[in-house]
C-alpha positions in Angstrom: 30.3 20.3 -15.6 30.2 20.3 -11.8 27.1 22.6 -11.7 25.3 20.2 -14.1 26.4 17.2 -12.1 24.9 18.8 -8.9 21.6 20.0 -10.5 20.8 17.6 -13.3 23.0 14.5 -12.9 23.8 12.1 -15.7 21.0 13.2 -18.0 22.0 16.9 -18.0 25.7 16.1 -18.4 25.0 13.9 -21.5 22.8 16.6 -23.0 25.5 19.1 -22.5 28.1 16.8 -24.0 25.9 16.1 -27.1 25.7 19.8 -27.7 29.4 20.3 -27.3 30.1 17.4 -29.7 27.4 18.5 -32.1 26.3 14.8 -32.2 25.4 12.0 -29.8 26.5 11.2 -26.3 25.6 8.2 -24.1 26.6 5.6 -21.5 26.8 2.0 -22.7 27.4 -1.2 -21.0 30.4 -3.5 -21.9 28.0 -5.5 -24.0 27.0 -2.5 -26.0 23.6 -1.9 -24.4 22.8 1.8 -24.3 22.0 2.8 -20.7 21.6 6.5 -21.1 21.7 8.7 -24.2 21.2 12.2 -25.5 21.5 13.8 -29.0 21.8 17.4 -30.0 19.2 16.9 -32.8 17.5 14.0 -34.4 19.6 14.6 -37.6 22.8 14.6 -35.6 22.7 10.9 -35.1 24.5 8.5 -37.5 22.2 5.9 -39.1 23.5 3.1 -36.9 24.8 4.8 -33.8 23.7 1.9 -31.5 25.6 -0.6 -33.6 28.6 1.6 -33.8 28.9 2.2 -30.1 28.1 -1.5 -29.3 31.0 -2.7 -31.6 33.3 -0.1 -30.2 32.4 -0.9 -26.5 33.0 -4.5 -27.2 36.5 -3.8 -28.7 37.3 -1.5 -25.7 36.4 -4.3 -23.3 38.3 -6.9 -25.2 41.5 -4.9 -25.4 41.4 -3.6 -21.8 42.4 -0.1 -22.9 41.7 3.3 -21.3 40.3 4.9 -24.3 39.2 4.0 -27.8 38.2 5.7 -31.1 36.6 4.6 -34.3 36.5 6.6 -37.5 33.7 5.9 -39.9 34.6 8.5 -42.5 31.9 11.0 -41.6 31.8 10.5 -37.9 34.2 9.6 -35.1 33.2 7.6 -32.0 35.2 8.3 -28.8 34.9 5.9 -25.9 36.2 6.3 -22.3 35.6 3.8 -19.4 33.9 5.4 -16.4 36.2 3.6 -14.0 39.9 2.8 -14.1 40.8 5.9 -16.1 44.5 7.0 -16.0 45.8 8.8 -13.0 46.9 12.3 -14.0 44.5 12.8 -16.9 45.1 12.9 -20.6 47.2 15.3 -22.8 45.8 18.8 -23.1 45.2 18.8 -26.9 44.0 16.5 -29.7 43.1 12.8 -29.2 44.5 11.0 -26.2 48.1 10.0 -26.7 48.5 6.7 -28.6 45.0 6.6 -30.0 44.9 5.9 -33.7 41.7 6.3 -35.9 41.1 2.6 -35.7 42.5 1.5 -32.3 43.3 2.1 -28.7 46.3 2.4 -26.4 47.3 0.3 -23.4 47.9 3.1 -20.8 46.4 1.0 -18.1 44.0 -1.8 -17.7 40.4 -0.6 -17.2 37.5 -2.5 -15.6 36.0 -4.7 -18.3 32.6 -4.6 -16.6 32.6 -0.8 -16.3 30.1 1.3 -18.2 31.6 3.4 -21.0 31.1 7.0 -22.0 30.6 7.1 -25.8 30.4 10.2 -27.9 29.8 10.2 -31.7 30.8 13.5 -33.3 31.1 14.7 -37.0 34.6 14.7 -38.5 36.9 16.5 -38.0 36.9 16.1 -34.2 36.8 19.6 -32.6 40.0 20.7 -30.9 39.9 19.9 -27.2 36.9 17.6 -27.3 38.9 14.6 -26.3 40.4 16.5 -23.3 36.9 17.7 -22.4 35.6 14.1 -22.4 38.5 12.9 -20.3 37.7 15.7 -17.8 34.0 14.8 -17.6 34.7 11.1 -16.8 35.1 11.8 -13.1 31.9 13.8 -12.4 30.0 11.6 -14.8 31.2 8.5 -12.9 30.3 10.0 -9.6 26.8 10.9 -10.9 26.2 7.5 -12.3 27.3 5.8 -9.0 25.2 8.1 -7.0 22.1 7.5 -9.1 22.8 3.7 -9.0 23.0 3.9 -5.2 19.8 5.9 -5.1 18.0 3.3 -7.2 19.2 0.6 -4.9 18.1 2.5 -1.8 14.7 3.0 -3.3 14.5 -0.7 -4.1 15.5 -1.5 -0.5 12.9 1.0 0.8 10.2 -0.6 -1.5 11.2 -4.1 -0.3 10.9 -3.0 3.4 7.6 -1.2 2.7 6.2 -4.3 0.9 7.5 -6.5 3.8 5.7 -4.4 6.4 2.6 -4.4 4.2 2.7 -8.2 4.0 3.0 -8.4 7.8 0.0 -6.1 8.2 -2.0 -8.3 5.7 -1.1 -11.4 7.7 -2.3 -9.7 10.9 -5.5 -8.6 9.3 -6.3 -12.1 8.1 -5.5 -13.6 11.5 -2.2 -15.4 10.6 -0.4 -14.3 13.7 2.4 -16.8 13.9 3.4 -16.2 10.2 3.3 -12.5 10.7 5.6 -12.7 13.7 8.1 -14.8 11.8 8.2 -12.4 8.8 8.4 -9.4 11.2 11.4 -11.0 12.9 13.7 -9.6 10.2 12.4 -6.1 10.6 12.3 -3.6 13.5 10.7 -2.9 15.9 9.2 -6.2 17.1 5.4 -6.5 17.0 3.9 -5.4 20.3 1.1 -7.1 22.1 -1.4 -5.8 23.1 -1.7 -2.9 20.7 -3.6 0.2 19.7 -4.1 0.6 15.9 -3.8 4.2 14.7 -4.7 5.5 11.3 -3.2 8.9 10.3 -4.6 10.7 7.3 -2.0 12.9 5.7 -2.5 15.7 3.1 -0.9 15.4 -0.3 2.2 13.3 -0.6 3.5 13.9 3.0 3.3 10.3 4.2 7.1 9.9 4.4 7.5 13.1 6.4 4.6 12.2 8.7 6.2 8.7 9.2 9.4 10.4 10.4 7.3 12.5 12.8 5.7 9.3 14.1 9.1 7.6 14.6 10.4 10.7 16.5 7.2 10.9 18.6 7.4 7.4 20.0 11.0 6.6 19.8 10.5 4.0 17.0 8.4 1.7 19.1 5.4 1.6 16.7 5.1 -0.6 13.6 4.5 1.8 10.8 2.9 0.8 7.4 2.0 2.8 4.4 -1.6 1.9 3.7 -1.9 -0.1 0.4 -5.5 1.0 -0.1 -5.6 4.7 0.8 -2.7 6.7 -0.6 -2.9 9.3 2.1 -3.1 6.9 5.1 -0.4 5.7 7.5 -1.2 2.7 9.8 0.5 2.5 13.1 0.4 -0.6 15.3 1.4 0.9 18.6 2.1 -0.7 22.0 -1.0 -0.3 24.2 -0.7 1.8 27.4 -1.0 -1.4 29.5 1.5 -3.3 27.4 4.3 -2.8 29.9 6.4 -0.8 27.4 8.6 1.9 28.6 7.4 5.3 27.4 9.8 7.4 25.4 9.8 10.1 28.1 8.1 10.2 31.5 4.9 12.2 31.2 5.1 12.4 27.4 1.8 12.7 25.5 0.6 9.6 23.6 2.1 9.2 20.1 -1.2 9.7 18.3 -1.9 13.0 20.1 1.6 14.2 19.5 1.4 13.5 15.8 -1.9 15.4 15.5 -0.4 18.3 17.3 2.9 18.4 15.3 1.4 17.9 11.8 -1.1 20.7 11.3 -3.1 19.2 8.5 -3.3 15.5 9.4 -6.2 13.7 11.0 -5.8 10.8 13.5 -8.1 8.0 14.6 -7.1 5.4 17.3 -8.6 2.1 18.4 -9.1 0.7 21.8 -6.4 -1.6 23.2 -6.8 -5.0 21.4 -4.7 -8.2 21.3 -2.3 -8.4 18.4 -4.4 -11.2 17.0 -7.3 -8.7 16.7 -5.4 -6.2 14.6 -8.2 -6.3 12.0 -10.7 -5.2 14.7 -8.4 -2.5 15.8 -8.0 -1.2 12.3 -11.8 -1.0 11.9 -12.1 0.9 15.1 -9.3 3.3 14.2 -11.0 3.9 10.8 -14.3 4.7 12.5 -12.5 7.1 14.9 -10.9 8.8 11.9 -14.3 9.6 10.5 -15.2 11.3 13.8 -11.8 13.1 14.0 -12.4 14.9 10.7 -15.2 16.9 12.3 -13.2 17.8 15.5 -11.0 20.9 16.0 -8.3 18.7 17.5 -8.3 16.4 14.4 -7.9 13.5 16.8 -10.3 10.9 18.2 -10.2 7.6 20.0 -12.8 4.9 19.4 -15.5 4.7 22.0 -16.2 1.6 24.0 -18.4 -0.7 21.9 -18.4 -4.5 21.9 -17.9 -6.3 18.6 -20.9 -8.4 17.6 -18.7 -11.4 17.3 -18.3 -11.3 21.1 -22.1 -11.6 21.9 -23.3 -14.3 19.5 -22.5 -17.1 21.9 -21.7 -20.8 21.1 -24.8 -21.0 18.9 -23.4 -18.1 16.8 -20.1 -20.0 16.5 -21.9 -23.1 15.3 -23.9 -21.0 12.8 -20.7 -19.3 11.5 -18.9 -22.7 11.1 -21.9 -24.1 9.2 -22.1 -21.1 6.9 -18.3 -21.1 6.2 -17.8 -24.8 5.9 -18.1 -25.0 2.1 -15.5 -22.3 1.8 -13.2 -23.8 4.5 -13.2 -27.2 2.9 -13.0 -26.0 -0.7 -10.3 -27.9 -2.8 -9.5 -26.1 -6.1 -9.8 -28.2 -9.2 -6.6 -26.8 -10.7 -3.3 -26.0 -9.0 -3.5 -22.4 -10.2 -7.0 -21.8 -8.8 -7.3 -20.1 -5.4 -7.6 -22.4 -2.4 -9.7 -21.9 0.7 -7.2 -19.7 2.6 -6.9 -17.4 -0.5 -10.6 -17.2 -0.8 -11.0 -16.4 2.9 -8.5 -13.6 2.6 -10.3 -12.3 -0.5 -13.7 -12.2 1.2 -12.2 -10.5 4.3 -10.4 -7.9 2.2 -13.4 -7.2 0.0 -15.8 -6.8 2.9 -13.4 -4.4 4.5 -12.3 -2.4 1.4 -14.9 -3.0 -1.3 -13.5 -2.4 -4.8 -10.2 -1.1 -3.2 -9.5 -4.8 -2.3 -7.6 -5.0 -5.6 -5.0 -2.6 -4.1 -4.9 -4.5 -0.8 -4.6 -8.0 -2.4 -2.5 -6.8 -5.4 -4.9 -8.5 -7.9 -6.7 -7.4 -11.1 -10.3 -6.4 -10.7 -11.4 -9.3 -13.0 -9.5 -11.7 -10.7 -11.4 -10.2 -7.7 -14.7 -10.5 -9.4 -14.1 -14.1 -10.3 -13.1 -15.0 -6.8 -16.2 -13.3 -5.4 -18.4 -15.2 -7.8 -16.8 -18.5 -6.6 -17.3 -17.5 -2.9 -20.9 -16.7 -3.5 -21.5 -20.0 -5.3 -19.8 -22.0 -2.6 -21.7 -20.3 0.3 -25.0 -19.9 -1.5 -24.9 -16.1 -0.9 -25.8 -13.2 -3.2 -22.9 -10.9 -2.4 -24.7 -8.0 -4.2 -27.1 -7.9 -1.2 -26.2 -6.1 2.0 -28.0 -8.7 4.0 -25.8 -11.5 2.8 -22.7 -9.3 3.0 -23.5 -8.6 6.6 -24.0 -12.3 7.3 -20.7 -13.2 5.8 -18.9 -10.4 7.6 -20.3 -11.5 10.9 -19.4 -15.2 10.3 -15.8 -14.3 9.4 -15.4 -12.1 12.5 -16.9 -14.9 14.7 -14.4 -17.3 13.2 -11.5 -14.9 14.0 -12.6 -14.4 17.6 -11.3 -16.8 20.3 -14.1 -19.1 21.5 -13.7 -18.3 25.3 -14.2 -14.6 24.5 -17.8 -15.2 23.3 -20.7 -14.5 25.6 -22.0 -17.7 27.2 -25.2 -19.2 25.8 -28.4 -17.8 27.3 -31.7 -19.4 26.2 -33.7 -17.1 24.0 -37.5 -16.6 24.5 -38.0 -15.7 20.8 -38.3 -18.6 18.4 -36.0 -18.5 15.5 -37.3 -17.7 12.0 -36.5 -20.0 9.1 -34.4 -17.3 7.6 -34.3 -13.5 7.4 -36.2 -11.8 4.6 -33.7 -10.3 2.3 -31.0 -13.0 3.0 -30.3 -16.2 1.2 -31.3 -19.5 2.8 -27.6 -20.3 3.4 -27.5 -17.4 5.9 -30.9 -18.3 7.3 -29.9 -19.3 10.9 -28.7 -15.7 11.4 -32.2 -14.6 12.7 -32.0 -17.0 15.6 -28.6 -15.5 16.6 -29.9 -12.0 16.3 -32.7 -12.8 18.7 -30.3 -13.6 21.6 -30.7 -11.1 24.5 -26.9 -10.2 24.4 -27.2 -9.4 20.7 -30.3 -7.3 21.3 -28.5 -5.3 24.0 -25.6 -4.8 21.6 -28.1 -3.6 18.9 -29.8 -1.2 21.2 -26.4 0.3 22.1 -25.5 0.7 18.5 -28.7 2.4 17.5 -29.3 4.5 20.6 -27.8 7.7 19.1 -30.2 7.7 16.1 -33.4 6.5 17.6 -36.2 8.9 16.7 -34.4 10.2 13.7 -33.5 7.1 11.9 -35.2 7.7 8.5 -32.0 8.4 6.6 -30.1 5.5 8.1 -33.0 3.0 7.4 -33.4 4.2 3.9 -29.6 4.0 3.2 -29.5 0.4 4.5 -32.7 -0.5 2.6 -30.9 0.8 -0.6 -28.0 -1.6 -0.1 -25.7 1.3 1.2 -25.8 3.0 -2.2 -25.9 6.8 -2.2 -28.0 7.5 -5.4 -30.9 5.2 -4.5 -30.8 6.6 -1.0 -31.2 10.2 -2.2 -34.1 9.1 -4.5 -35.8 7.3 -1.6 -35.5 10.4 0.6 -36.6 12.7 -2.1 -33.4 14.8 -1.8 -30.3 15.4 -3.9 -27.2 13.2 -3.8 -25.1 15.9 -2.1 -27.9 16.4 0.4 -28.0 12.6 1.2 -24.2 12.7 1.5 -24.3 15.5 4.1 -26.9 13.7 6.1 -24.8 10.5 6.2 -21.7 12.6 7.1 -23.7 14.0 10.1 -24.7 10.5 11.1 -21.0 9.5 11.0 -20.3 12.0 13.7 -23.4 11.0 15.7 -22.7 7.2 15.5 -18.9 7.7 15.7 -18.6 5.3 12.8 -17.5 5.5 9.1 -20.4 5.0 6.8 -19.5 6.2 3.3 -15.8 5.0 3.1 -14.8 1.4 3.7 -14.3 -0.1 6.2 -17.9 0.9 6.8 -20.2 0.3 9.7 -23.0 -0.7 7.4 -22.8 -4.4 8.2 -23.0 -3.8 12.0 -25.9 -1.3 11.5 -27.8 -3.8 9.3 -27.4 -6.5 11.9 -28.5 -4.1 14.6 -31.6 -3.0 12.8 -32.5 -6.6 11.9 -32.1 -7.6 15.6 -34.3 -4.7 16.6 -37.0 -5.6 14.0 -37.0 -9.2 15.2 -37.6 -8.0 18.8 -40.6 -5.9 17.7 -44.1 -7.4 18.2 -45.3 -9.2 15.1 -48.8 -8.7 13.9 
C-alpha cells in the first residue's frame, strides 16, 4: 500500500483495492458524487453501482458513523470516511465491530463533509477485506490530500502566470498605470527603465530556465511565460543605469549568465528603454534573438537603431492621429461588441504576432478575423496589403511615443504625393512623412547592410512578405528562399520570417528611398 501510495497515488491504490475486492473501488463525496473510481473488470460492477454508493454515502453522512455497509443480496458495499476514522484501528477479522448488513455503528463522529472510500465486492465478503480497507484509509487520505494540495498549487501558479501575462499585455499596449496597479500584488516591482530579454528554451524547460533566471539576477526581473511562443520566456529586467543594486559586484549581466548556464537556450536583449516602451523593447529583443541563433555564444543585444516613430516629427503625429481617429472615436452599436480600446489592442497584437494574436489575446480566430474586418472598414485600409499594414503599424507606434521624443519639424524639399502606390487613400499622407530628411536618414541606416544585394528583400516585400510567391519571383525553391531570408536576418540583425517581423520597417524604408530617387 505504501509503495503504491508513493509511486501511483490515489489511482493506483484504487486499482489495487478493486483487484483485491474483485469488484469496484472508488472515492465519493458526501453527496454521492463519484470523485475517483476503478473496477477490476467491466463485468465486476453491479448494474447501479453509482446509485448504490450514493445512497450509502448519504446514509453514512446522515448517521455520522465511522463505517457503513449495505448488502444487496449479490454484493456488499463497504464505506469508510477518509477523515475522522477511529483511533487504534478496527478489529483484525471480519466486518468492523458493530456493523450489521444494513447499518452502521457510532464508534465516533466523522466529518460529514469528508470524502468516503467505497468498495463494492461480491458476497460473501472475503475474510480480512474490511481490515484491509481500514488500513488503507490513512495512506489513501494522505494521497488524496497531497493531490488536492498539488491541484491547488497548480491553480495558484496558473493564476500568478496569467496575472504576469496580463501585466505584460498592459505594458505592451501602453497602459502603464493599470499595469503598475495590477503588478503591485506580485513581486518584484516593475523596474523603470528596463531591458527586455527573450529567452528561447528547448523542449519543455521553461520552468527550469525561469529558476535559473531568478537565481542569476536575485529575483529582480519580471519573468513571464510568453503566451504566443511556447518555448519563450520574457524578462523585463532593470536596465544597467536604473540605479538598481547588482546581485554581486562584478557579476555578469543576467542575460549573459543565462546563456552561459543553459547550454541549449538562445537569448536576445533590447536596448535600455522606458517601462512605457516595453513593446519597443520586446520587438528589439525578438530581433536580437534572430541574430543570436546564428552566433556561437547564443546571445545577442540589439544594435543601436532609432524607431521610425521618433523621426516622423509633428507632421507624422498629425498624420497618425488623422488615420487612427475613426478607430479612436468608435462607439460600438451593442454592449457586447468591441470598443475602441479593445480594437486598438487587437490591431497592435495582430501586427506584432500575426495569426498568433489569438494566443496573445485569448480569442477565437473567427473573433480575430471579425475584429480585423471592422478595423479595416473603420480606417479604410486593406489589411491584406503590406503597405497598409506598415502604415497602421507606424501610426500605432507614433501614437504610443511621447510627443517631445519626436524629431522637430524640418521643412521638406520634396513635395508630398497624394498617396503612395499600393496603399489605400486613408494612408495617403504617409508619403509626405516618408519624404522628411530625418526619415530618409533613418531609411538609409536600415537598408545600408543590403544595398547592392537587395533583390531578395525587394522581392519578398513586393510579394507581401509571403514565402511561396517570393520563391516563385526569384525563380528558386521555397527552402532556398527561406535560406536567403535567414541570411538576411543575420545581416540586418532583424527577424523577418517570424513575428514580430521587421517587414513593416523595411517596407517603410524602401518606400522612403524610392520617393527620394529621381522621378522620370
